[in-house]
Backbone as CSV, one residue per row, in Angstrom:
resi,resn,N_x,N_y,N_z,CA_x,CA_y,CA_z,C_x,C_y,C_z
1,MET,2.623,-10.319,-11.788,2.119,-9.602,-10.638,2.135,-8.104,-10.966
2,PRO,1.061,-7.398,-10.635,1.026,-5.966,-10.910,1.974,-5.185,-10.002
3,LYS,2.245,-3.960,-10.392,3.110,-3.090,-9.602,2.430,-2.785,-8.269
4,ILE,3.208,-2.864,-7.188,2.706,-2.564,-5.842,3.487,-1.369,-5.314
5,GLU,2.755,-0.335,-4.874,3.373,0.862,-4.320,2.821,1.107,-2.925
6,LEU,3.714,1.409,-1.999,3.326,1.734,-0.631,3.907,3.090,-0.277
7,TYR,3.040,4.013,0.080,3.483,5.306,0.610,3.639,5.116,2.110
8,THR,4.839,5.425,2.636,5.159,5.133,4.025,5.936,6.287,4.667
9,THR,6.165,6.141,5.971,7.088,7.003,6.705,8.031,6.103,7.495
10,ALA,9.071,6.725,8.066,10.091,5.954,8.780,9.541,5.292,10.038
11,ILE,8.775,6.031,10.807,8.288,5.518,12.089,6.790,5.270,11.974
12,CYS,6.450,4.096,11.484,5.044,3.764,11.238,4.867,2.259,11.391
13,PRO,4.310,1.806,12.512,4.141,0.366,12.698,3.170,-0.260,11.691
14,TYR,2.196,0.500,11.229,1.260,-0.035,10.235,1.930,-0.214,8.878
15,CYS,2.911,0.632,8.580,3.676,0.485,7.341,4.483,-0.815,7.376
16,VAL,5.131,-1.066,8.502,5.902,-2.303,8.674,4.971,-3.508,8.572
17,ALA,3.822,-3.427,9.229,2.858,-4.531,9.190,2.376,-4.786,7.765
18,ALA,2.112,-3.723,7.007,1.642,-3.883,5.628,2.707,-4.542,4.757
19,LYS,3.960,-4.099,4.906,5.043,-4.698,4.121,5.201,-6.178,4.464
20,ASN,5.164,-6.511,5.740,5.276,-7.912,6.157,4.097,-8.737,5.658
21,TYR,2.913,-8.170,5.687,1.716,-8.875,5.224,1.831,-9.195,3.739
22,LEU,2.277,-8.215,2.968,2.438,-8.444,1.530,3.487,-9.514,1.255
23,VAL,4.591,-9.480,1.987,5.625,-10.507,1.819,5.060,-11.886,2.149
24,ASP,4.286,-11.976,3.228,3.663,-13.249,3.608,2.716,-13.762,2.531
25,LYS,2.142,-12.848,1.759,1.220,-13.221,0.680,1.940,-13.446,-0.643
26,GLY,3.270,-13.413,-0.613,4.049,-13.692,-1.814,4.348,-12.479,-2.666
27,ALA,4.106,-11.300,-2.134,4.323,-10.066,-2.891,5.506,-9.299,-2.300
28,ALA,6.685,-9.844,-2.448,7.876,-9.232,-1.867,8.425,-8.093,-2.724
29,ALA,7.994,-8.012,-3.971,8.480,-6.960,-4.873,7.501,-5.790,-4.852
30,TYR,7.834,-4.794,-4.054,7.004,-3.596,-3.982,7.905,-2.381,-3.955
31,GLU,7.329,-1.241,-4.320,8.066,0.018,-4.266,7.605,0.775,-3.031
32,GLU,8.556,1.125,-2.185,8.250,1.903,-0.995,8.566,3.367,-1.275
33,ILE,7.575,4.219,-1.080,7.720,5.648,-1.332,7.628,6.360,0.009
34,ARG,8.738,6.909,0.464,8.812,7.563,1.780,8.328,9.000,1.664
35,VAL,7.156,9.286,2.174,6.585,10.627,2.088,7.144,11.574,3.140
36,ASP,7.821,11.051,4.154,8.415,11.920,5.163,9.714,12.555,4.674
37,ARG,10.239,12.087,3.583,11.484,12.628,3.029,11.246,13.611,1.886
38,ASP,10.061,13.566,1.290,9.818,14.331,0.072,8.396,14.887,0.066
39,PRO,8.238,16.192,0.295,6.893,16.792,0.313,6.129,16.605,-1.000
40,GLN,6.831,16.532,-2.114,6.150,16.324,-3.395,5.513,14.938,-3.456
41,ARG,6.176,13.956,-2.881,5.613,12.603,-2.871,4.410,12.534,-1.929
42,PHE,4.439,13.332,-0.838,3.281,13.405,0.061,2.096,14.001,-0.683
43,ALA,2.324,15.065,-1.443,1.262,15.670,-2.245,0.728,14.678,-3.281
44,GLU,1.628,13.898,-3.859,1.230,12.860,-4.819,0.331,11.829,-4.143
45,MET,0.715,11.409,-2.928,-0.092,10.446,-2.184,-1.483,11.005,-1.912
46,LEU,-1.550,12.263,-1.495,-2.849,12.886,-1.234,-3.725,12.874,-2.484
47,SER,-3.137,13.237,-3.597,-3.871,13.280,-4.859,-4.371,11.900,-5.276
48,ARG,-3.517,10.908,-5.193,-3.875,9.557,-5.640,-4.862,8.863,-4.717
49,SER,-4.816,9.206,-3.419,-5.625,8.480,-2.438,-6.926,9.181,-2.075
50,GLY,-7.236,10.288,-2.727,-8.450,11.008,-2.377,-8.295,11.784,-1.080
51,ASN,-7.118,12.372,-0.902,-6.786,13.199,0.270,-6.651,12.430,1.573
52,ARG,-6.339,11.149,1.502,-6.027,10.407,2.724,-4.641,10.808,3.188
53,ARG,-4.536,11.202,4.458,-3.294,11.740,5.001,-2.500,10.721,5.809
54,THR,-3.062,9.557,6.046,-2.393,8.559,6.875,-1.581,7.596,6.014
55,VAL,-0.585,7.000,6.633,0.219,5.981,5.963,0.045,4.667,6.704
56,PRO,0.196,3.561,6.013,0.531,3.467,4.602,-0.686,3.729,3.716
57,GLN,-0.416,4.098,2.500,-1.412,4.096,1.435,-0.878,3.121,0.400
58,ILE,-1.682,2.127,0.103,-1.239,0.992,-0.707,-1.969,0.994,-2.043
59,PHE,-1.207,0.837,-3.102,-1.744,0.732,-4.454,-1.236,-0.561,-5.071
60,ILE,-2.149,-1.340,-5.620,-1.792,-2.556,-6.339,-2.306,-2.377,-7.757
61,GLY,-1.379,-2.251,-8.696,-1.769,-1.895,-10.055,-2.444,-0.527,-10.012
62,ALA,-3.601,-0.417,-10.642,-4.347,0.837,-10.664,-5.313,0.959,-9.489
63,THR,-5.340,-0.048,-8.618,-6.303,-0.079,-7.521,-5.727,0.518,-6.242
64,HIS,-6.448,1.474,-5.681,-6.078,2.029,-4.380,-6.701,1.131,-3.319
65,VAL,-5.876,0.405,-2.602,-6.345,-0.510,-1.564,-6.693,0.266,-0.302
66,GLY,-5.869,1.249,0.050,-6.062,2.002,1.287,-4.920,1.718,2.233
67,GLY,-5.221,1.647,3.524,-4.214,1.412,4.541,-4.094,-0.058,4.914
68,PHE,-3.386,-0.305,6.010,-3.155,-1.678,6.456,-4.466,-2.399,6.776
69,ASP,-5.349,-1.749,7.516,-6.631,-2.381,7.856,-7.430,-2.714,6.607
70,ASP,-7.381,-1.831,5.615,-8.072,-2.076,4.348,-7.460,-3.270,3.617
71,LEU,-6.136,-3.391,3.690,-5.436,-4.511,3.058,-5.882,-5.837,3.660
72,VAL,-5.932,-5.899,4.985,-6.345,-7.125,5.670,-7.817,-7.435,5.369
73,ALA,-8.654,-6.408,5.378,-10.076,-6.613,5.081,-10.273,-7.125,3.659
74,LEU,-9.510,-6.585,2.722,-9.582,-7.045,1.334,-9.195,-8.509,1.238
75,ASP,-8.143,-8.900,1.959,-7.698,-10.292,1.946,-8.762,-11.203,2.542
76,ARG,-9.320,-10.806,3.665,-10.348,-11.630,4.318,-11.601,-11.768,3.465
77,ALA,-11.873,-10.768,2.635,-13.026,-10.830,1.735,-12.726,-11.605,0.451
78,GLY,-11.472,-12.065,0.317,-11.099,-12.854,-0.859,-10.669,-12.020,-2.049
79,GLY,-10.427,-10.729,-1.852,-10.087,-9.871,-2.980,-8.618,-9.625,-3.209
80,LEU,-7.779,-9.947,-2.246,-6.353,-9.662,-2.390,-5.662,-10.597,-3.376
81,ALA,-5.888,-11.886,-3.253,-5.205,-12.858,-4.128,-5.473,-12.572,-5.607
82,PRO,-6.726,-12.338,-6.019,-6.947,-12.023,-7.438,-6.268,-10.719,-7.869
83,LEU,-6.251,-9.743,-6.967,-5.609,-8.475,-7.273,-4.111,-8.668,-7.469
84,LEU,-3.483,-9.437,-6.603,-2.052,-9.721,-6.716,-1.741,-10.555,-7.958
85,ALA,-2.682,-11.394,-8.354,-2.494,-12.220,-9.549,-2.734,-11.437,-10.836
86,GLY,-3.268,-10.225,-10.704,-3.521,-9.413,-11.879,-4.826,-9.741,-12.570
87,ASP,-5.716,-10.421,-11.853,-7.028,-10.784,-12.435,-7.976,-9.612,-12.438
């Protein structure tokens, strides 16, 4: 399984939903990066996501998935399982 990174904040229901969704899909091993604690990590998130300021910002391997809604849309389109499998 490729590396999964989630940029999150402490009080974010979409961040919680994204983490739960990934666990439900069998991807319980992810790195959570709290941008509310570290301004440098927030700047990193902006750079990696094309200046998206909202959380979560989800990366699976080298692919920027986007936020929670993007994650669900990717799954419904059949793209999440292959991405998680590293295909």
